[in-house]
C-alpha positions as CSV (number, residue, x, y, z in Angstrom):
1,M,145.3,198.5,-166.1
2,D,146.5,197.0,-162.6
3,N,150.1,196.2,-164.0
4,R,150.1,192.9,-161.9
5,F,147.8,191.1,-164.5
6,I,149.5,192.2,-168.1
7,D,151.5,188.5,-168.1
8,I,148.2,186.9,-167.8
9,I,146.7,189.4,-170.6
10,Q,149.0,188.3,-172.3
11,L,148.6,184.2,-172.2
12,I,144.7,185.2,-173.1
13,K,145.7,186.8,-175.9
14,Q,148.3,184.3,-177.1
15,S,146.3,181.8,-176.5
16,Q,143.2,183.0,-178.8
17,A,146.1,183.6,-181.5
18,N,146.9,180.2,-181.2
19,A,143.7,179.0,-181.8
20,I,142.6,181.0,-184.6
21,R,146.0,180.1,-186.1
22,A,145.1,176.7,-185.4
23,V,141.2,176.9,-186.6
24,N,142.7,178.3,-190.6
25,A,145.1,175.9,-190.5
26,E,142.3,173.1,-190.5
27,L,140.1,175.1,-192.6
28,I,142.6,175.2,-195.7
29,N,143.5,171.1,-194.9
30,L,139.5,170.8,-195.5
31,Y,139.5,172.6,-198.2
32,W,142.7,170.7,-199.7
33,N,141.3,167.2,-199.3
34,I,138.6,168.3,-200.9
35,G,140.0,170.0,-203.7
36,E,142.1,166.8,-204.4
37,Y,138.6,164.2,-203.8
38,I,137.1,166.3,-206.3
39,S,140.3,166.5,-209.0
40,R,140.7,162.7,-208.4
41,K,137.3,161.9,-209.1
42,I,137.0,164.1,-212.4
43,E,140.7,162.5,-213.7
44,Q,139.9,159.1,-213.2
45,S,136.7,159.6,-214.9
46,E,134.3,158.7,-212.2
47,W,132.9,161.9,-211.9
48,G,132.2,164.8,-214.7
49,D,132.5,168.5,-214.4
50,S,129.0,168.8,-213.3
51,V,129.5,167.2,-210.3
52,V,130.9,170.2,-208.4
53,T,127.1,171.8,-209.4
54,E,125.3,168.7,-207.9
55,L,127.3,168.7,-204.8
56,A,126.7,172.1,-204.0
57,K,123.4,171.4,-204.5
58,Y,123.2,168.7,-202.3
59,I,125.1,170.4,-199.7
60,Q,122.6,173.2,-199.6
61,Q,119.6,171.2,-199.4
62,N,121.1,168.2,-196.7
63,E,123.5,170.8,-194.7
64,P,121.8,174.1,-195.2
65,D,124.1,175.5,-192.0
66,L,127.3,174.7,-193.6
67,K,128.6,178.1,-195.4
68,G,131.2,178.3,-197.6
69,F,130.2,175.4,-199.9
70,S,129.0,177.1,-203.1
71,N,129.7,176.1,-206.4
72,K,131.9,178.7,-207.2
73,N,133.9,177.8,-204.1
74,I,134.1,174.2,-204.9
75,W,135.4,174.9,-208.2
76,R,137.9,177.2,-206.1
77,M,139.0,174.0,-203.7
78,K,139.7,171.8,-206.9
79,Q,141.7,174.7,-208.6
80,F,143.7,175.2,-204.7
81,Y,144.7,171.6,-204.6
82,E,145.8,171.6,-208.3
83,A,147.6,174.6,-208.0
84,Y,150.2,173.4,-205.5
85,K,149.8,169.6,-205.8
86,D,153.2,169.5,-207.4
87,F,154.8,171.9,-204.6
88,P,155.0,170.2,-201.4
89,K,157.5,172.7,-199.5
90,L,154.7,175.1,-200.0
91,S,152.2,173.5,-198.2
92,T,153.1,175.2,-194.4
93,L,152.7,178.3,-196.1
94,L,149.6,177.8,-197.8
95,R,147.8,176.9,-194.0
96,E,149.9,180.2,-192.4
97,I,147.6,182.7,-194.3
98,S,143.6,182.9,-194.8
99,W,141.9,181.4,-197.5
100,S,140.9,184.7,-198.6
101,H,144.7,185.2,-199.1
102,N,144.9,182.2,-200.9
103,L,142.8,182.9,-203.2
104,A,144.2,186.2,-204.5
105,I,147.1,184.8,-204.7
106,F,146.5,181.5,-206.8
107,S,143.8,183.0,-208.6
108,R,145.7,186.1,-209.5
109,C,149.7,185.0,-210.0
110,K,150.0,182.6,-212.7
111,T,153.7,181.4,-212.0
112,I,154.4,179.4,-209.1
113,E,157.6,181.7,-208.2
114,E,155.2,184.4,-207.8
115,R,152.8,182.4,-205.7
116,E,155.7,181.6,-203.6
117,F,156.9,184.9,-203.6
118,Y,153.5,186.5,-202.4
119,L,153.2,183.7,-199.6
120,K,156.3,184.5,-198.1
121,F,155.7,188.1,-198.7
122,S,151.9,187.7,-196.9
123,K,153.6,186.1,-193.9
124,Q,156.4,188.2,-193.3
125,E,154.7,191.2,-193.5
126,N,151.9,190.3,-192.0
127,Y,149.3,192.3,-195.0
128,S,146.0,192.0,-194.6
129,F,143.9,190.7,-197.7
130,R,143.6,194.5,-199.2
131,E,147.4,195.0,-198.7
132,L,148.1,192.1,-200.5
133,E,145.8,192.8,-203.3
134,R,147.6,196.8,-203.5
135,Q,150.5,194.7,-203.5
136,I,149.8,192.5,-206.6
137,S,148.1,194.8,-208.7
138,A,151.6,197.0,-207.8
139,S,153.4,194.4,-209.5
140,L,155.5,194.2,-206.7
141,F,157.5,190.3,-207.4
142,E,158.2,191.9,-211.4
143,R,159.6,194.6,-209.7
144,I,162.0,192.8,-206.9
145,M,162.9,190.2,-209.4
146,I,163.9,192.8,-212.1
147,G,165.1,195.5,-209.5
148,N,168.7,196.3,-210.8
149,S,169.3,199.2,-207.5
150,K,172.5,200.7,-207.4
151,F,174.3,200.6,-203.7
152,S,177.3,202.4,-203.2
153,T,180.7,201.0,-202.6
154,T,180.1,201.3,-198.7
155,L,176.9,199.6,-199.4
156,S,178.0,197.1,-201.2
157,E,180.6,195.9,-198.9
158,S,178.7,195.6,-195.9
159,N,178.2,192.4,-194.1
160,H,173.9,193.0,-194.5
161,D,171.9,191.8,-197.3
162,F,169.8,195.1,-198.4
163,S,168.0,193.0,-201.7
164,N,164.9,192.6,-199.6
165,A,165.3,196.2,-197.6
166,F,165.1,198.4,-200.1
167,K,163.5,198.7,-203.7
168,D,164.9,200.1,-207.2
169,S,161.9,201.4,-208.0
170,Y,159.0,202.5,-205.8
171,V,155.0,203.4,-206.7
172,F,152.9,206.0,-205.0
173,E,149.8,205.7,-207.1
174,F,147.8,206.0,-203.5
175,L,149.2,210.1,-203.5
176,S,146.8,211.0,-207.0
177,L,149.9,213.1,-208.0
178,P,150.1,215.3,-211.2
179,E,152.8,214.3,-214.2
180,K,154.1,217.9,-212.6
181,H,154.2,217.9,-209.3
182,S,157.1,219.8,-206.7
183,E,159.0,217.8,-203.8
184,S,156.8,219.7,-200.8
185,D,153.7,218.1,-202.9
186,L,155.4,214.5,-203.1
187,Q,156.7,215.4,-199.3
188,D,153.4,216.5,-197.8
189,G,151.3,213.4,-199.9
190,L,154.0,210.7,-198.6
191,V,153.4,211.9,-194.9
192,K,149.7,212.3,-195.0
193,Q,149.2,208.5,-196.5
194,M,152.1,207.1,-194.1
195,K,150.4,204.1,-193.9
196,N,150.1,203.4,-197.5
197,F,153.8,204.6,-197.6
198,I,154.8,202.5,-195.3
199,L,153.3,199.2,-197.1
200,E,155.2,200.2,-199.8
201,L,158.7,200.7,-198.0
202,G,158.3,197.0,-196.2
203,K,156.9,197.2,-192.4
204,D,160.1,197.1,-190.9
205,F,160.4,201.0,-190.9
206,L,159.5,202.8,-188.4
207,F,158.7,206.8,-189.3
208,I,160.6,209.3,-187.5
209,G,159.9,212.7,-188.9
210,E,159.8,215.2,-191.6
211,E,162.2,217.9,-192.4
212,Y,164.4,216.9,-189.4
213,R,166.7,219.2,-188.3
214,L,170.1,218.7,-188.4
215,Q,172.2,221.3,-186.8
216,V,175.9,221.9,-187.6
217,G,178.3,224.6,-186.8
218,Y,175.7,227.4,-186.9
219,S,173.6,226.4,-189.6
220,D,170.5,224.5,-189.7
221,F,170.1,221.6,-192.2
222,Y,166.6,219.7,-193.0
223,I,166.5,216.0,-193.9
224,D,162.9,215.2,-195.5
225,L,162.1,212.4,-194.3
226,L,163.7,210.1,-191.6
227,F,163.2,206.5,-190.5
228,Y,164.2,204.1,-188.8
229,H,164.9,200.3,-190.0
230,R,164.4,197.9,-187.3
231,G,165.5,194.7,-188.9
232,L,168.9,196.7,-190.4
233,Q,169.2,198.6,-186.7
234,C,170.0,201.5,-188.4
235,L,168.5,205.1,-189.5
236,V,167.4,205.3,-193.0
237,A,167.5,209.3,-194.4
238,F,165.2,209.9,-197.7
239,E,165.6,212.7,-200.3
240,L,163.3,213.5,-202.5
241,K,163.7,214.8,-206.0
242,T,161.1,215.6,-208.5
243,D,163.9,215.8,-211.3
244,K,165.5,213.1,-213.0
245,F,168.9,212.0,-211.0
246,K,172.2,214.1,-210.8
247,P,175.7,213.5,-209.6
248,E,175.6,216.1,-207.5
249,H,172.6,215.3,-205.4
250,L,174.5,212.8,-203.7
251,G,176.6,216.0,-201.6
252,Q,173.7,217.0,-199.7
253,L,172.7,213.1,-198.7
254,N,176.4,212.1,-197.7
255,F,176.2,215.2,-195.9
256,Y,173.4,214.5,-194.1
257,L,174.5,211.1,-193.4
258,E,177.4,212.2,-191.8
259,A,175.9,214.5,-189.4
260,L,173.5,211.4,-188.4
261,D,176.5,209.2,-187.4
262,R,177.7,212.1,-185.4
263,D,175.0,213.5,-183.9
264,V,172.4,211.4,-183.6
265,K,173.1,207.3,-184.3
266,K,173.1,205.4,-181.0
267,Q,175.9,203.7,-179.8
268,N,174.3,200.0,-180.4
269,E,172.9,201.7,-184.1
270,N,174.6,200.4,-187.6
271,P,175.8,203.8,-190.3
272,S,173.1,205.5,-190.9
273,I,171.7,204.7,-194.9
274,G,170.5,207.2,-197.4
275,I,168.2,206.9,-200.4
276,L,167.5,209.3,-202.9
277,L,164.2,209.2,-204.3
278,C,164.3,210.7,-207.8
279,K,161.4,210.9,-210.8
280,D,164.0,208.8,-213.0
281,K,167.6,207.8,-213.6
282,D,170.2,206.8,-216.0
283,T,171.2,203.8,-214.5
284,E,174.5,204.1,-216.0
285,V,174.9,207.6,-214.4
286,V,173.8,206.3,-211.1
287,E,176.7,203.2,-211.4
288,Y,179.2,205.6,-212.0
289,A,178.4,208.4,-209.2
290,L,177.8,205.5,-206.3
291,S,181.1,203.8,-207.7
292,R,183.1,206.4,-205.2
293,S,180.8,207.2,-202.7
294,L,182.1,206.6,-199.7
295,S,178.7,207.1,-197.7
296,P,175.9,204.0,-197.4
297,T,173.3,205.4,-200.1
298,M,171.2,204.2,-203.1
299,V,169.6,205.9,-206.1
300,S,165.9,204.5,-206.4
301,E,163.5,205.9,-208.7
302,Y,159.6,206.5,-207.6
303,K,156.3,206.1,-209.8
304,T,153.0,208.0,-209.3
305,Q,150.7,205.2,-211.4
306,L,150.5,201.4,-211.0
307,P,152.9,199.9,-213.3
308,D,151.8,197.8,-216.2
309,K,152.3,194.0,-215.3
310,K,152.2,193.0,-218.5
311,L,155.8,194.7,-219.6
312,L,157.1,193.9,-216.6
313,Q,156.3,190.2,-217.3
314,K,157.4,190.3,-220.7
315,K,161.0,191.9,-219.5
316,L,161.3,189.5,-216.4
317,H,161.3,186.7,-219.2
318,E,163.3,188.4,-221.2
319,L,165.8,188.6,-218.3
320,F,165.5,185.0,-217.2
321,G,164.1,182.8,-219.6
322,G,160.8,180.3,-218.9
323,D,163.6,177.5,-217.7
324,E,165.5,180.0,-215.7
325,E,163.2,181.7,-214.0
326,K,161.0,178.0,-213.0
327,N,164.8,177.1,-211.2
328,R,164.8,180.4,-209.4
329,D,164.8,180.3,-205.7
330,I,162.5,182.8,-204.2
331,T,164.2,183.9,-200.9
332,I,163.1,186.9,-198.5
């Protein structure tokens, strides 16, 4: 492409994106206003429940070119309004994602906290509809709310907030791995399914390579998976273990981080971070092991099947209680 015209192309694309956002916001406004009108008419006993069916038929007969106003969709507009009418602070978010995204969130999420979480995440991560559906199925909200990630002393005392960059547990159901599998099976599967892996990690992660070679002295060492995190501006080394966490696992990871910081990290980048990804872990053992670790590390576990959403919701309720959960502010 002729470099003289790149700026013009960017202006065109930006204008097109702005137009799409404006159209989407106006569509959400329309659905909200229709939902509000119908809800109030029914609440004031001016209309009965059957009016929605009558309205859908009227539109189909008299305005056949108008699409998206089926009986089912008009009911969703009413439900959409009623789901958020008491939460004006979410008004802007609702209009920044598509109607299909909104449908998935308010129909599948039962609490306002969960809905707010996915509204924010959808906007922040720019999820496609399929990606959003997968995150809801993978109970991302419950896992992050329950998550008790243990960071090493160095990581905990840094000025960065790592609570949203890393998870206490990761779900790799897309690998279809058997219960018994090797580290090479896990590593190969994650590399082949990198798009899904990045979705689970978070879109700020950029993949650098597998079996990343480090040369120290006359010896070669290999990091299972190496990433770069755009937000934290640092290298992130993942070491994979298909067994339960053992304190000695940290020694190898700490060595890799030292080598990365001495020989790979650039001057403007922050110290490298290490993630030990195990099939299982004892939280108390992890806490003891990390309390004396001088390297910025954390230990997470992975699952090869989607978690039981109902069990996670029960645990969330037990941890925070109904009243406390309602007052929690969802920050991303």
